[in-house]
N, CA, C and O atoms as a DFTB+ gen file, in Angstrom:
356 C
 N C O
     1  1      95.793      96.224      94.142
     2  2      96.966      95.481      93.744
     3  2      96.576      94.207      92.987
     4  3      97.324      93.740      92.128
     5  1      95.424      93.656      93.302
     6  2      95.014      92.401      92.684
     7  2      94.094      92.600      91.489
     8  3      93.720      91.628      90.833
     9  1      93.722      93.835      91.195
    10  2      92.794      94.106      90.092
    11  2      93.460      93.828      88.748
    12  3      94.667      93.999      88.577
    13  1      92.638      93.397      87.812
    14  2      93.103      93.182      86.444
    15  2      93.560      94.519      85.873
    16  3      92.771      95.461      85.811
    17  1      94.818      94.619      85.455
    18  2      95.368      95.898      84.985
    19  2      94.625      96.433      83.767
    20  3      94.653      97.637      83.509
    21  1      93.963      95.562      83.015
    22  2      93.199      96.014      81.847
    23  2      91.944      96.791      82.258
    24  3      91.389      97.550      81.464
    25  1      91.506      96.596      83.496
    26  2      90.302      97.269      83.982
    27  2      90.603      98.594      84.680
    28  3      89.683      99.340      85.017
    29  1      91.869      98.887      84.895
    30  2      92.242     100.108      85.597
    31  2      92.163     101.287      84.641
    32  3      92.879     101.329      83.640
    33  1      91.293     102.249      84.948
    34  2      91.121     103.403      84.057
    35  2      91.842     104.646      84.569
    36  3      92.001     105.618      83.832
    37  1      92.277     104.620      85.819
    38  2      92.985     105.750      86.416
    39  2      94.359     105.266      86.849
    40  3      94.469     104.243      87.525
    41  1      95.391     105.975      86.476
    42  2      96.750     105.556      86.831
    43  2      97.369     106.401      87.937
    44  3      98.559     106.271      88.226
    45  1      96.575     107.259      88.551
    46  2      97.102     108.085      89.633
    47  2      96.564     107.620      90.979
    48  3      97.310     107.048      91.775
    49  1      95.284     107.853      91.248
    50  2      94.709     107.481      92.532
    51  2      93.194     107.335      92.405
    52  3      92.556     108.005      91.593
    53  1      92.643     106.463      93.208
    54  2      91.203     106.260      93.290
    55  2      90.708     106.804      94.622
    56  3      91.420     106.749      95.624
    57  1      89.497     107.325      94.632
    58  2      88.822     107.645      95.881
    59  2      88.084     106.398      96.336
    60  3      87.465     105.705      95.529
    61  1      88.151     106.119      97.619
    62  2      87.331     105.060      98.183
    63  2      86.652     105.621      99.429
    64  3      87.225     106.427     100.162
    65  1      85.451     105.188      99.642
    66  2      84.668     105.663     100.771
    67  2      84.159     104.462     101.542
    68  3      83.653     103.508     100.950
    69  1      84.286     104.502     102.824
    70  2      83.800     103.400     103.635
    71  2      82.488     103.737     104.300
    72  3      81.452     103.156     103.975
    73  1      82.524     104.672     105.228
    74  2      81.310     105.068     105.923
    75  2      81.517     106.426     106.567
    76  3      82.643     106.871     106.789
    77  1      80.444     107.044     106.847
    78  2      80.468     108.317     107.542
    79  2      79.322     108.305     108.536
    80  3      78.212     107.890     108.204
    81  1      79.584     108.755     109.744
    82  2      78.543     108.744     110.763
    83  2      78.781     109.876     111.749
    84  3      79.897     110.376     111.894
    85  1      77.726     110.259     112.412
    86  2      77.795     111.314     113.416
    87  2      78.027     110.687     114.794
    88  3      77.835     109.484     114.968
    89  1      78.435     111.495     115.763
    90  2      78.543     110.966     117.131
    91  2      77.213     110.371     117.615
    92  3      77.195     109.337     118.282
    93  1      76.115     111.029     117.276
    94  2      74.802     110.523     117.693
    95  2      74.552     109.134     117.107
    96  3      74.070     108.241     117.804
    97  1      74.879     108.952     115.823
    98  2      74.626     107.657     115.174
    99  2      75.462     106.540     115.789
   100  3      74.947     105.447     116.022
   101  1      76.743     106.794     116.054
   102  2      77.538     105.716     116.661
   103  2      77.102     105.479     118.101
   104  3      77.140     104.345     118.578
   105  1      76.688     106.533     118.797
   106  2      76.170     106.352     120.150
   107  2      74.943     105.459     120.160
   108  3      74.806     104.593     121.024
   109  1      74.057     105.667     119.207
   110  2      72.848     104.836     119.103
   111  2      73.216     103.386     118.786
   112  3      72.599     102.456     119.303
   113  1      74.221     103.203     117.936
   114  2      74.639     101.840     117.574
   115  2      75.276     101.135     118.774
   116  3      75.026      99.950     118.998
   117  1      76.088     101.847     119.537
   118  2      76.683     101.257     120.748
   119  2      75.574     100.879     121.727
   120  3      75.626      99.818     122.349
   121  1      74.582     101.740     121.862
   122  2      73.475     101.491     122.792
   123  2      72.700     100.221     122.419
   124  3      72.136      99.567     123.296
   125  1      72.665      99.871     121.155
   126  2      72.015      98.614     120.750
   127  2      72.733      97.416     121.353
   128  3      72.109      96.395     121.644
   129  1      74.040      97.537     121.542
   130  2      74.853      96.456     122.094
   131  2      75.042      96.563     123.597
   132  3      75.203      95.553     124.283
   133  1      75.023      97.781     124.106
   134  2      75.198      98.042     125.540
   135  2      74.086      99.007     125.955
   136  3      74.290     100.221     125.957
   137  1      72.912      98.477     126.305
   138  2      71.748      99.337     126.576
   139  2      71.989     100.437     127.607
   140  3      71.372     101.499     127.523
   141  1      72.871     100.203     128.573
   142  2      73.109     101.209     129.611
   143  2      74.118     102.287     129.184
   144  3      74.417     103.198     129.957
   145  1      74.639     102.184     127.961
   146  2      75.619     103.153     127.465
   147  2      75.013     104.556     127.411
   148  3      73.886     104.745     126.954
   149  1      75.776     105.518     127.882
   150  2      75.372     106.926     127.807
   151  2      76.567     107.723     127.291
   152  3      77.717     107.394     127.584
   153  1      76.292     108.750     126.536
   154  2      77.366     109.526     125.934
   155  2      76.951     110.994     125.877
   156  3      75.787     111.324     125.652
   157  1      77.923     111.849     126.086
   158  2      77.714     113.274     125.829
   159  2      78.933     113.765     125.069
   160  3      80.027     113.219     125.213
   161  1      78.742     114.784     124.271
   162  2      79.850     115.318     123.488
   163  2      79.568     116.770     123.156
   164  3      78.422     117.219     123.159
   165  1      80.615     117.475     122.875
   166  2      80.493     118.877     122.511
   167  2      81.550     119.148     121.444
   168  3      82.740     118.958     121.697
   169  1      81.137     119.587     120.263
   170  2      82.123     119.908     119.228
   171  2      83.121     120.949     119.743
   172  3      82.757     121.855     120.492
   173  1      84.386     120.805     119.329
   174  2      85.410     121.751     119.752
   175  2      85.893     122.585     118.562
   176  3      85.221     122.653     117.532
   177  1      87.022     123.199     118.704
   178  2      87.547     124.114     117.688
   179  2      87.821     123.440     116.342
   180  3      87.974     124.130     115.334
   181  1      87.885     122.119     116.304
   182  2      88.150     121.402     115.054
   183  2      86.901     121.187     114.206
   184  3      87.008     120.779     113.049
   185  1      85.732     121.452     114.755
   186  2      84.497     121.201     114.023
   187  2      84.418     121.957     112.694
   188  3      83.977     121.376     111.702
   189  1      84.825     123.226     112.634
   190  2      84.786     123.913     111.330
   191  2      85.661     123.234     110.265
   192  3      85.345     123.277     109.076
   193  1      86.745     122.616     110.695
   194  2      87.595     121.880     109.747
   195  2      86.819     120.697     109.181
   196  3      86.787     120.492     107.967
   197  1      86.199     119.927     110.055
   198  2      85.412     118.772     109.602
   199  2      84.242     119.219     108.732
   200  3      83.905     118.551     107.755
   201  1      83.624     120.339     109.079
   202  2      82.495     120.845     108.292
   203  2      82.909     121.272     106.888
   204  3      82.077     121.323     105.982
   205  1      84.189     121.578     106.708
   206  2      84.664     122.020     105.393
   207  2      84.977     120.857     104.450
   208  3      85.179     121.071     103.255
   209  1      85.019     119.629     104.972
   210  2      85.319     118.470     104.140
   211  2      84.134     118.153     103.236
   212  3      82.998     118.502     103.556
   213  1      84.393     117.494     102.109
   214  2      83.281     117.088     101.239
   215  2      82.321     116.171     101.996
   216  3      82.740     115.384     102.844
   217  1      81.048     116.280     101.685
   218  2      80.041     115.455     102.355
   219  2      80.086     114.002     101.904
   220  3      79.629     113.111     102.620
   221  1      80.635     113.764     100.722
   222  2      80.763     112.389     100.253
   223  2      81.942     112.292      99.296
   224  3      82.362     113.281      98.694
   225  1      82.449     111.110      99.174
   226  2      83.541     110.828      98.249
   227  2      82.981     109.931      97.159
   228  3      82.322     108.931      97.445
   229  1      83.241     110.285      95.925
   230  2      82.737     109.496      94.803
   231  2      83.685     108.334      94.540
   232  3      84.774     108.514      93.996
   233  1      83.260     107.155      94.930
   234  2      84.083     105.971      94.717
   235  2      83.541     105.085      93.594
   236  3      83.897     103.911      93.494
   237  1      82.679     105.656      92.752
   238  2      82.042     104.871      91.693
   239  2      83.054     104.302      90.690
   240  3      82.835     103.214      90.155
   241  1      84.147     105.010      90.426
   242  2      85.137     104.500      89.468
   243  2      85.864     103.288      90.059
   244  3      86.107     102.314      89.347
   245  1      86.208     103.331      91.329
   246  2      86.846     102.179      91.977
   247  2      85.903     100.980      91.993
   248  3      86.336      99.843      91.802
   249  1      84.632     101.230      92.219
   250  2      83.650     100.144      92.210
   251  2      83.545      99.533      90.810
   252  3      83.482      98.314      90.654
   253  1      83.527     100.397      89.802
   254  2      83.384      99.923      88.421
   255  2      84.663      99.225      87.930
   256  3      84.598      98.136      87.361
   257  1      85.817      99.855      88.151
   258  2      87.067      99.330      87.598
   259  2      87.531      98.046      88.267
   260  3      87.921      97.097      87.586
   261  1      87.492      98.007      89.580
   262  2      88.040      96.820      90.230
   263  2      87.166      96.244      91.329
   264  3      87.634      95.508      92.197
   265  1      85.902      96.589      91.275
   266  2      84.942      95.933      92.159
   267  2      85.111      96.254      93.629
   268  3      84.747      95.454      94.491
   269  1      85.670      97.441      93.923
   270  2      85.838      97.804      95.318
   271  2      84.486      97.899      96.008
   272  3      83.526      98.420      95.439
   273  1      84.414      97.395      97.232
   274  2      83.205      97.486      98.043
   275  2      83.621      97.465      99.500
   276  3      84.463      96.665      99.906
   277  1      83.021      98.356     100.287
   278  2      83.333      98.378     101.712
   279  2      82.917      97.056     102.352
   280  3      81.963      96.414     101.913
   281  1      83.643      96.660     103.393
   282  2      83.339      95.401     104.073
   283  2      82.533      95.619     105.344
   284  3      81.879      94.691     105.820
   285  1      82.565      96.815     105.899
   286  2      81.887      97.103     107.151
   287  2      80.861      98.207     106.954
   288  3      81.094      99.168     106.220
   289  1      79.725      98.059     107.618
   290  2      78.814      99.184     107.775
   291  2      78.917      99.597     109.245
   292  3      79.699      99.009     109.993
   293  1      78.158     100.579     109.662
   294  2      78.278     101.084     111.027
   295  2      77.978     100.005     112.067
   296  3      78.664      99.917     113.086
   297  1      76.968      99.195     111.818
   298  2      76.628      98.135     112.766
   299  2      77.738      97.108     112.905
   300  3      78.090      96.725     114.021
   301  1      78.296      96.656     111.786
   302  2      79.370      95.659     111.821
   303  2      80.630      96.236     112.457
   304  3      81.311      95.549     113.219
   305  1      80.945      97.494     112.148
   306  2      82.128      98.119     112.722
   307  2      81.981      98.245     114.244
   308  3      82.918      97.966     114.991
   309  1      80.800      98.665     114.687
   310  2      80.571      98.832     116.119
   311  2      80.681      97.499     116.844
   312  3      81.306      97.410     117.900
   313  1      80.078      96.470     116.281
   314  2      80.149      95.132     116.880
   315  2      81.604      94.670     116.983
   316  3      82.026      94.186     118.034
   317  1      82.363      94.813     115.913
   318  2      83.768      94.409     115.904
   319  2      84.570      95.224     116.920
   320  3      85.391      94.672     117.654
   321  1      84.333      96.525     116.961
   322  2      85.037      97.405     117.896
   323  2      84.774      96.968     119.339
   324  3      85.705      96.842     120.133
   325  1      83.516      96.742     119.669
   326  2      83.174      96.365     121.036
   327  2      83.734      95.003     121.407
   328  3      84.200      94.815     122.531
   329  1      83.697      94.055     120.488
   330  2      84.274      92.734     120.760
   331  2      85.765      92.843     121.026
   332  3      86.279      92.200     121.942
   333  1      86.460      93.640     120.247
   334  2      87.906      93.765     120.414
   335  2      88.262      94.588     121.643
   336  3      89.286      94.329     122.275
   337  1      87.445      95.569     121.997
   338  2      87.687      96.311     123.225
   339  2      87.502      95.407     124.436
   340  3      88.278      95.473     125.390
   341  1      86.482      94.569     124.400
   342  2      86.240      93.651     125.520
   343  2      87.396      92.693     125.695
   344  3      87.692      92.294     126.822
   345  1      88.054      92.313     124.626
   346  2      89.214      91.423     124.724
   347  2      90.395      92.097     125.416
   348  3      91.245      91.418     125.992
   349  1      90.454      93.409     125.366
   350  2      91.584      94.156     125.927
   351  2      91.381      94.509     127.395
   352  3      92.358      94.711     128.116
   353  1      90.132      94.588     127.854
   354  2      89.874      95.063     129.216
   355  2      89.246      94.001     130.072
   356  3      88.966      94.241     131.246
């Protein structure tokens, strides 16, 4: 909404990508903050749906046209999530 309209090259929609991670990766990140954390998981019937999604989204046009950049990586997201969960419980 705030981008210079002269820089907009697409008038329909842009792809934007933030992050993608596996259960194992987020479990490892949580464990960095809570060493005693333990997790188990088992994919269910929805896993084939997730496996059919594209492995990545090309957000290069959004980055070029209006300087889009994600604000969180997995570590920052996990830290923020845990801080906000602690505030609730």
